[in-house]
C-alpha positions in Angstrom: 6.0 9.9 31.4 6.8 9.6 34.9 7.0 6.0 34.6 8.9 6.1 31.3 11.6 8.6 33.3 11.9 6.5 35.7 12.7 3.5 33.5 15.4 5.8 31.1 17.4 7.2 34.5 17.3 3.7 36.0 18.6 1.7 33.1 21.3 4.8 32.9 22.0 4.6 36.7 22.5 0.5 36.6 24.9 0.9 33.5 26.9 3.2 35.3 27.3 1.2 38.3 28.5 -1.4 36.1 31.1 0.3 34.3 32.5 1.8 37.4 32.7 -1.7 39.1 34.2 -3.2 35.7 37.9 -2.2 36.1 37.5 -4.4 39.6 36.1 -7.5 38.0 38.1 -7.1 34.5 35.9 -10.3 33.5 33.0 -8.8 30.9 31.0 -12.1 31.7 31.0 -10.9 35.4 30.1 -7.3 34.0 27.0 -8.8 31.9 26.0 -11.1 35.0 26.0 -7.9 37.7 24.0 -5.7 35.0 21.2 -8.5 34.3 21.4 -9.2 37.9 20.9 -5.4 38.9 17.7 -5.1 36.5 16.0 -7.6 37.3 16.3 -7.0 41.1 15.3 -3.7 40.9 12.2 -4.4 37.9 11.5 -7.8 38.5 11.9 -8.6 34.7 14.7 -10.3 32.9 17.8 -8.7 31.0 19.9 -10.9 28.6 22.9 -9.2 27.3 23.7 -11.8 24.3 26.4 -9.7 22.4 29.8 -8.4 23.5 30.8 -6.0 26.5 33.4 -3.8 26.3 34.2 -1.6 28.9 37.1 1.3 29.2 38.0 3.5 32.0 40.0 6.3 30.7 39.9 9.0 29.6 36.3 8.5 30.7 34.3 5.5 32.0 32.7 3.7 29.0 31.3 0.4 27.7 29.9 -0.9 24.9 27.2 -3.7 25.2 25.6 -5.6 22.5 22.4 -7.4 21.6 20.1 -6.5 24.8 16.6 -8.1 25.5 14.5 -6.3 28.2 11.4 -8.8 29.1 8.1 -7.9 28.8 5.4 -8.0 31.7 3.5 -11.4 32.1 1.1 -11.7 30.1 2.0 -9.2 27.4 1.6 -9.5 24.0 5.3 -9.0 22.8 7.7 -11.6 24.5 10.2 -8.3 25.1 9.1 -4.4 26.1 12.6 -3.2 24.8 15.6 -4.9 22.6 18.2 -2.8 20.6 21.0 -3.7 18.4 23.7 -1.7 21.2 23.9 0.5 23.9 26.7 2.5 24.4 27.3 4.9 28.0 30.1 7.1 28.5 30.1 8.5 32.1 32.2 11.2 33.6 34.4 9.3 36.4 34.7 12.3 39.3 31.2 12.7 39.9 30.5 9.3 40.0 33.0 9.4 42.9 30.4 11.8 45.1 27.4 9.3 43.7 26.4 11.5 40.8 25.7 10.0 37.5 26.9 12.6 34.8 26.3 10.8 31.1 28.0 12.5 28.7 27.2 9.8 25.9 24.4 7.4 26.0 23.1 6.0 22.4 20.5 3.3 21.8 20.8 2.0 18.5 18.0 0.0 16.6 16.0 -0.3 19.7 12.5 -1.7 19.8 10.3 -0.7 22.9 7.0 -2.8 22.7 4.6 0.3 25.6 1.3 -1.9 26.4 -1.7 -1.5 28.6 -3.1 -4.6 29.5 -6.9 -5.6 29.6 -6.9 -4.6 33.3 -5.6 -1.0 32.7 -1.7 -2.1 33.8 1.1 -0.9 32.1 4.0 -2.5 31.0 6.0 0.0 32.4 5.0 -0.6 35.7 7.4 -2.9 37.9 7.8 -4.9 40.4 11.1 -5.0 42.1 12.1 -8.8 42.6 11.1 -10.5 46.1 14.1 -9.9 48.9 14.6 -12.7 51.1 12.4 -12.5 54.0 13.7 -10.5 57.0 12.3 -11.6 60.6 12.5 -7.9 61.7 10.3 -5.7 59.9 11.9 -2.2 59.1 10.7 0.7 60.3 8.6 3.4 58.3 8.4 6.8 58.1 4.8 7.9 59.2 5.7 11.9 59.6 3.7 12.4 56.4 0.7 10.7 58.0 1.1 7.2 56.2 3.5 4.4 55.8 2.2 3.6 52.2 4.6 5.5 49.6 3.7 3.4 46.4 4.0 5.7 43.6 0.4 6.2 42.2 1.4 6.7 38.8 2.3 3.5 37.5 5.9 3.8 38.4 8.1 1.0 40.6 9.3 3.0 42.7 12.3 0.8 44.6 14.4 3.8 44.6 15.8 3.4 41.0 15.9 7.3 39.9 18.6 8.4 42.1 19.1 12.3 43.3 21.1 13.6 41.1 21.6 12.6 37.3 22.9 14.4 34.3 22.2 13.3 30.5 24.2 15.3 28.1 23.0 13.6 25.1 21.1 10.4 25.0 20.4 9.3 21.3 18.4 7.0 20.1 19.0 5.6 16.6 16.7 4.5 14.2 14.4 2.8 16.1 11.2 1.5 16.8 8.1 2.1 19.2 5.1 0.4 19.3 2.0 1.4 21.8 -1.2 -0.9 22.5 -4.0 -0.6 24.3 -6.3 -3.6 24.7 -9.3 -1.5 26.6 -9.7 1.1 24.4 -8.3 -0.9 21.0 -6.3 2.0 20.2 -2.6 0.9 18.4 0.6 2.7 17.1 3.5 2.0 15.4 6.3 4.4 14.7 9.4 3.7 13.1 12.4 5.5 11.9 12.6 7.1 15.4 15.2 9.4 16.0 15.8 11.4 19.5 18.4 13.4 21.2 17.7 14.2 24.6 19.7 16.7 26.8 19.0 16.8 30.6 21.6 19.0 32.5 20.0 17.9 35.9 16.8 17.5 37.4 16.7 21.0 38.2 17.6 22.4 34.6 15.6 22.3 31.5 15.0 19.3 30.0 15.9 19.6 25.7 14.1 17.2 23.5 14.7 17.2 19.5 13.7 14.1 16.9 11.6 12.9 14.4 9.9 9.6 13.6 7.6 7.7 10.7 4.0 7.2 11.1 1.4 6.3 8.4 4.2 6.9 5.6 4.4 10.6 7.1 8.3 11.9 8.9 7.0 14.1 12.2 9.4 16.6 13.8 9.0 16.5 17.5 10.7 19.3 19.7 9.9 19.6 23.1 10.7 21.1 26.6 10.5 20.4 30.4 11.7 23.8 32.5 12.0 21.2 35.5 12.3 17.5 35.0 11.8 16.4 38.8 8.3 17.1 38.3 7.8 14.5 36.2 8.9 12.3 39.1 7.5 14.3 41.8 3.8 14.4 39.8 4.1 18.4 40.3 3.9 21.2 38.0 6.2 22.7 35.6 6.8 25.1 32.5 6.7 22.8 28.8 6.7 23.3 25.5 5.7 21.1 22.6 6.1 21.5 19.2 5.4 18.6 16.5 5.3 19.7 12.5 4.2 17.2 9.6 2.6 17.9 6.6 -1.2 16.5 8.2 -0.8 19.0 11.0 1.2 21.4 13.1 0.6 22.1 16.6 2.5 23.9 19.3 1.9 24.2 22.7 3.5 26.3 25.7 2.7 26.5 29.3 2.3 24.5 32.3 1.8 20.7 32.7 0.8 18.6 35.5 2.6 15.0 35.5 0.2 13.2 37.9 -2.0 10.0 37.1 -3.4 11.6 34.1 -2.1 14.6 32.7 -3.0 18.5 33.2 -2.3 21.1 31.1 -2.9 24.8 31.2 -1.6 26.9 28.3 -1.9 28.5 24.5 -2.5 25.8 21.7 -1.8 26.5 18.3 -3.1 23.6 15.8 -3.1 24.2 11.7 -4.3 21.5 9.5 -4.0 22.1 5.9 -7.0 19.5 4.4 -9.1 17.7 7.8 -9.9 15.5 4.9 -6.4 14.3 4.2 -5.6 14.3 8.5 -8.3 11.6 8.5 -7.5 9.7 6.6 -3.6 9.7 7.8 -5.0 8.8 11.4 -6.7 5.5 10.3 -10.7 7.0 9.5 -10.6 7.9 5.6 -14.1 10.3 5.0 -16.2 9.4 1.6 -15.2 11.5 -1.5 -17.1 15.1 -1.0 -16.3 18.5 -0.7 -15.5 20.6 1.9 -13.4 19.9 5.9 -10.3 21.3 4.0 -8.3 24.0 5.7 -8.6 23.7 9.4 -7.0 26.4 12.1 -7.2 26.6 15.8 -5.7 28.8 18.6 -6.8 29.2 22.0 -6.2 28.9 25.6 -6.1 25.2 26.6 -6.7 23.6 29.7 -6.8 19.8 30.3 -7.5 17.4 32.5 -7.1 13.6 31.5 -9.5 13.2 28.5 -11.4 16.3 28.4 -9.8 20.0 27.0 -11.3 23.4 27.2 -10.8 25.8 24.9 -11.4 29.5 26.1 -11.1 32.4 24.1 -10.7 30.6 20.8 -10.9 31.1 17.0 -11.1 28.7 14.4 -11.5 28.9 11.5 -12.9 25.6 8.4 -13.2 26.0 4.8 -12.7 29.5 4.6 -15.7 29.7 7.8 -14.6 31.6 11.0 -15.1 31.3 14.1 -14.9 32.6 18.1 -16.1 31.3 21.3 -15.7 28.9 23.4 -15.4 24.9 23.4 -15.2 22.1 25.3 -13.9 18.7 23.8 -14.5 15.1 25.2 -12.4 12.4 24.3 -13.6 9.5 26.3 -16.2 8.4 24.3 -16.5 6.4 21.2 -16.4 9.8 19.3 -14.6 13.0 20.3 -17.7 15.4 21.4 -17.2 19.1 21.1 -19.6 21.5 23.0 -19.8 25.1 23.5 -20.8 28.3 22.2 -19.5 29.9 18.9 -19.9 33.1 16.8 -19.9 32.4 13.4 -19.3 34.6 10.1 -20.5 32.2 7.5 -21.6 28.6 7.4 -21.8 27.5 4.0 -23.3 24.0 3.6 -22.4 23.9 0.0 -19.6 23.0 0.4 -19.9 19.7 2.0 -22.6 18.8 0.0 -22.1 19.9 -3.4 -24.3 22.0 -5.5 -24.7 21.8 -9.2 -24.6 24.2 -11.8 -28.1 23.9 -13.3 -30.8 21.8 -12.5 -30.8 19.4 -9.1 -27.0 18.3 -8.3 -26.4 14.4 -9.0 -22.5 14.4 -7.0 -22.7 12.4 -3.9 -23.7 14.1 -0.6 -20.9 13.5 2.0 -22.3 13.3 5.4 -19.1 10.8 6.6 -18.1 13.6 9.0 -21.1 13.9 10.8 -20.0 9.9 12.0 -16.6 11.7 13.5 -17.2 13.7 15.9 -20.5 14.5 18.4 -21.7 18.2 18.9 -23.7 20.0 21.5 -23.3 23.6 19.8 -24.7 27.2 20.6 -24.3 29.1 17.4 -25.0 32.4 16.2 -24.1 33.3 12.5 -24.1 36.2 10.2 -25.0 34.3 7.8 -26.2 30.4 6.5 -25.8 29.8 2.8 -28.3 26.4 1.5 -28.0 25.6 -1.6 -28.8 29.5 -3.1 -30.6 30.1 -0.2 -29.3 33.0 2.1 -30.0 33.2 5.7 -29.5 36.1 7.4 -28.3 36.8 11.2 -29.3 33.4 13.1 -29.0 31.9 16.3 -29.1 27.6 16.0 -28.5 25.1 18.6 -26.0 22.3 16.8 -26.4 19.0 18.1 -24.6 15.8 16.1 -25.2 12.1 17.6 -23.9 9.4 16.0 -23.9 10.7 12.5 -27.1 12.3 12.7 -27.4 16.2 13.0 -30.1 18.2 14.3 -30.1 22.2 13.8 -32.7 24.4 15.6 -32.8 27.5 14.3 -34.7 29.7 16.8 -33.7 33.1 15.0 -33.6 33.9 11.5 -33.2 36.7 9.2 -34.3 35.1 5.7 -35.4 37.7 2.7 -36.7 40.6 4.7 -38.7 38.2 7.1 -37.9 36.5 10.1 -38.9 33.1 11.2 -37.5 29.9 13.2 -36.8 26.1 11.8 -35.3 22.7 12.2 -33.1 21.0 10.0 -31.9 17.5 10.7 -29.6 15.4 8.6 -29.3 12.1 8.9 -26.0 10.6 7.6 -25.7 7.3 10.4 -27.4 5.2 6.9 -25.6 4.6 3.9 -28.3 6.3 2.1 -28.8 9.8 4.1 -32.1 11.6 5.1 -33.3 15.0 5.7 -36.4 16.5 7.2 -36.9 20.3 7.4 -39.7 22.2 9.1 -39.5 26.6 8.5 -42.1 28.8 10.1 -41.3 32.3 8.5 -43.0 35.7 8.5 -42.5 39.1 6.5 -41.0 37.0 3.8 -40.0 39.1 0.6 -41.3 36.1 -1.9 -39.8 36.8 -5.2 -35.9 36.8 -4.4 -36.8 33.8 -1.6 -38.2 31.3 -4.7 -35.8 32.5 -7.4 -32.7 31.3 -5.0 -34.8 28.2 -3.6 -36.3 27.0 -7.2 -34.8 29.7 -9.6 -38.5 30.4 -9.9 -39.3 34.3 -10.9 -43.0 34.7 -11.1 -44.5 35.4 -7.4 -44.2 38.6 -5.8 -45.2 39.9 -2.7 -44.7 39.7 1.4 -46.1 37.5 3.6 -46.2 34.3 5.5 -44.5 30.8 4.4 -44.5 27.8 6.1 -43.4 24.0 4.6 -42.8 20.7 6.2 -40.7 18.1 4.4 -38.8 15.1 4.1 -36.5 13.4 1.9 -33.3 11.1 1.3 -31.1 10.0 -1.2 -27.3 9.7 -1.8 -27.1 13.4 -3.9 -29.3 16.3 -4.2 -31.4 14.8 -7.4 -32.3 12.1 -5.4 -33.5 14.0 -2.2 -35.6 15.9 -4.5 -37.4 12.5 -6.1 -38.2 11.8 -2.4 -39.2 14.9 -1.4 -42.5 15.1 0.4 -44.6 17.2 2.7 -46.8 20.3 3.1 -47.2 23.9 3.8 -49.0 27.1 3.0 -48.8 30.1 1.8 -50.4 33.5 2.6 -48.9 36.7 0.8 -50.0 40.4 0.4 -49.4 43.3 -2.0 -47.6 41.5 -4.6 -48.1 40.1 -8.5 -47.9 37.5 -11.2 -44.9 38.8 -13.0 -44.6 38.6 -16.7 -48.6 38.0 -17.1 -51.5 40.4 -17.0 -54.5 38.0 -16.8 -57.6 40.8 -17.1 -55.9 41.2 -20.6 -56.0 37.6 -21.1 -59.9 37.7 -20.8 -60.0 40.9 -22.9 -58.1 39.8 -25.8 -59.5 35.8 -25.9 -62.0 36.4 -28.2 -61.2 39.5 -30.4 -57.8 37.7 -30.9 -57.8 34.4 -29.7 -54.9 33.5 -31.8 -51.9 36.0 -30.7 -54.0 38.9 -29.1 -53.9 37.1 -25.5 -49.8 36.6 -25.9 -49.5 40.4 -25.8 -50.3 40.0 -21.8 -47.2 38.5 -21.4 -45.5 41.6 -21.0 -46.8 42.9 -18.1 -48.1 41.6 -14.6 -50.7 40.7 -12.3 -51.5 42.8 -9.2 -52.9 41.6 -6.1 -53.6 42.4 -2.8 -54.0 39.0 -1.1 -52.7 35.2 -2.5 -52.7 32.5 0.1 -53.1 28.5 -0.5 -51.8 25.5 0.9 -50.0 22.3 -0.7 -48.8 19.2 -0.5 -45.9 17.1 -2.0 -45.5 13.6 -2.5 -42.3 12.5 -4.3 -41.0 15.5 -5.7 -44.5 17.1 -7.3 -46.1 19.7 -5.8 -49.7 20.0 -5.4 -52.0 22.7 -4.9 -56.2 22.9 -5.1 -57.1 25.9 -3.0 -55.3 29.0 -4.9 -57.0 32.2 -4.1 -56.1 35.6 -5.4 -57.9 39.0 -4.9 -57.2 42.5 -6.3 -59.4 45.1 -7.9 -61.7 44.4 -10.2 -60.2 40.6 -10.6 -60.8 37.3 -8.2 -58.3 34.2 -9.3 -58.4 30.4 -7.9 -56.4 28.1 -9.4 -55.5 23.8 -9.0 -52.7 22.1 -10.5 -49.2 20.7 -9.9 -45.4 21.7 -10.5 -42.8 19.0 -10.5 -40.1 19.9 -8.7 -37.8 17.1 -10.0 -38.2 18.5 -13.7 -39.1 22.2 -12.5 -41.9 22.4 -14.3 -45.7 23.4 -14.1 -49.3 22.2 -15.2 -51.9 24.5 -13.5 -55.2 25.9 -14.2 -56.0 29.2 -13.2 -59.2 30.8 -13.3 -59.0 34.8 -13.2 -62.7 36.1 -13.1 -63.4 40.0 -14.0 -65.7 41.1 -11.1 -67.6 44.1 -10.6 -65.9 45.5 -7.6 -62.8 47.4 -6.8 -62.0 45.8 -3.7 -58.6 44.1 -3.1 -57.7 43.0 0.0 -60.4 42.0 2.1 -62.6 41.4 -0.9 -64.6 38.0 -1.4 -64.2 35.4 -3.7 -67.5 36.9 -6.0 -69.9 34.4 -7.3 -70.6 36.5 -10.4 -68.3 37.8 -12.6 -66.8 37.1 -16.2 -63.9 34.5 -15.8 -61.8 32.8 -18.5 -59.6 29.8 -17.5 -56.0 30.2 -18.2 -53.7 27.0 -18.7 -50.1 27.6 -17.5 -47.7 24.8 -19.0 -44.0 25.0 -19.4 -40.7 25.4 -17.0 -40.0 27.1 -13.9 -38.0 29.3 -16.1 -39.9 29.7 -19.3 -43.7 29.3 -18.4 -46.6 29.2 -21.0 -49.8 30.5 -20.8 -52.7 30.2 -22.7 -56.6 30.7 -22.3 -59.0 27.6 -22.2 -61.5 29.0 -25.3 -63.0 25.8 -25.6 -64.8 26.0 -21.7 -65.7 29.4 -22.4 -67.4 28.9 -26.0 -68.6 25.5 -24.5 -71.2 27.6 -22.4 -71.9 31.5 -23.7 -75.0 31.8 -21.5 -72.8 32.2 -18.4 -70.5 34.5 -20.3 -73.1 36.9 -20.9 -74.2 36.5 -17.4 -70.5 37.5 -16.5 -70.9 40.1 -18.3 -74.1 41.4 -16.9 -72.7 41.8 -13.5 -70.0 43.8 -14.2 -72.8 46.5 -15.2 -72.7 47.6 -10.9 -69.0 49.4 -11.7 -68.5 51.8 -13.8 -67.5 50.8 -17.5 -64.4 53.4 -17.1 -63.2 51.9 -14.0 -63.4 48.5 -15.8 -61.6 50.0 -18.4 -58.9 51.5 -16.2 -58.6 47.8 -13.9 -58.0 45.7 -16.7 -55.2 48.7 -17.9 -54.2 47.8 -14.5 -55.0 51.6 -13.6 -57.3 52.6 -10.5 -60.8 53.0 -10.0 -62.8 55.7 -9.7 -61.9 56.0 -6.1 -58.2 56.9 -7.5 -59.8 59.6 -8.9 -57.4 62.9 -7.3 -59.5 65.5 -8.0 -62.3 63.9 -6.1 -64.6 65.0 -8.4 -67.1 62.4 -9.9 -66.8 60.9 -13.9 -68.9 62.4 -16.0 -69.9 58.9 -16.8 -71.3 57.9 -13.3 -74.5 57.9 -13.6 -74.3 56.4 -16.9 -75.7 52.5 -16.9 -74.5 51.0 -19.7 -76.3 48.4 -21.7 -74.4 44.6 -21.3 -74.2 44.4 -25.0 -72.2 47.5 -25.3 -70.2 46.6 -22.4 -69.2 43.2 -24.0 -68.3 45.0 -27.0 -66.3 47.0 -25.1 -64.6 44.4 -23.0 -63.6 42.5 -26.5 -62.7 45.8 -28.6 -65.8 46.0 -30.8 
């Protein structure tokens, strides 16, 4: 910016000098020659005036110069750094007599300005004055500042182009075009329909800039103030404001700016983006279709130096999720990098992944946003939503690098329990992939399984560990490729909607419909545990074990997560023991296998009578083993009531010394 301001002031000064001399020379051709020679001497670049030149000396000094061309730096992409259809300048006469340049009007009509940075980092607005004739006597140098080298370090030419006193009352650019290209970074921008008005009373009074331009088919309005413009030339600090408004983005800054080799800022910033998705498309990085990346708002204290921007006491809102904390943005790499600490009220991943109303969604999962920015964030969240699963107060580290996100949950409150976990989403490849590993304790099973898979048939509290991987372009595809393993260990719960003891009791008395009455109650347990493997969306289990009063259960089978269906074989066994938790898987007892089929939402239970009737001897042995416990207790257990140990009166039942024979007990069990 310093160099550009030097250039503008230099052009104004040169034109003013030419206008001042014009009445002496009279000839327009001589005026052209003087202006062209002065500019080339000061900048080392050729200025060509191909159009007409008209000069007037009263009531003010004024000049109209047509068809002006200013050459580019050697090796530049464009032949010219600037061209314009017309340059008009009007200067006050009396200030010129005292060496001051007071411009009452300075208009550039239809200018085309090409700003370039070469591969070696040299900008084309860095000027080298034309070589002066050799002087055998070296000029004395001022060494009072500790050195004789006074070459500017900001890319400006030096050369004394900027006068000590200059005033631009009304500098205007009409219908201009500005292009910028950086051969080092590859960045390139083109701005059209540029209309700007600049008011500079003096280098020590407030500079005001107001204008608009068109970029990528959007009109952008710009308003700026610089409290002390001389600071721009001196690489000093001054108060500055900047307001940029357009349909895709609104940006406001108020604070100090230091104009050096690189800009440095310290002030307040407000950013408002109606749609991050539309903003990304406008800036040339369109996202794939999908949800999320809508409204974004950011407010905070901004401190910047070069490519590093620090936001302190920042408040941020994205897609209705609100956060506050401290952030650092680094823009020097291939992608912006965001780091810092944030406290978030809610993180809703469904906004980005999509969630179907029923079953597994076939909507495309959009992970393209992971490629737009890298992060190294420490987050605390009051709530995290993943599918239908709601995770409570949590702490996590969020690392995104080149399209891959790793979320380490170091603290997680989940359905009355707590735990840790790690979630990895790889959006770098065409087909996204997922890996998850969670270790939970104290988990309330029923609400968790209902939220995670719509399964409402198990209740209890305990441990749940799982490690899975998946890949796919949608939720449905990921479920089809789901692989992994895990284990559960739950206590004091129930298998809901089925009474396995009652199934055994009624299986032989009413084998057609009697057992179905058991679907109106539950099977309580003191302990339920087992392990499982998941292969391509099918969960298999071979070691299910359940312990409860008067009942033991083992099971094996599978459930299709893809189809949300069950194919399972349970082996409930009535035993002569009131022990539940801490009990054993008794070898003896009465068991009738139960087949579980159907869907998660509507499972069907049926006794495997064929297996029972094929071996009646084992059935009678099972009944005989029940003699170890009182018949009254057996009946109570079958009906879901406590055994004799639950007798609140403490009195022994009248039947406690009576030992039933197996035949009578069998008749009682089956209602005969």
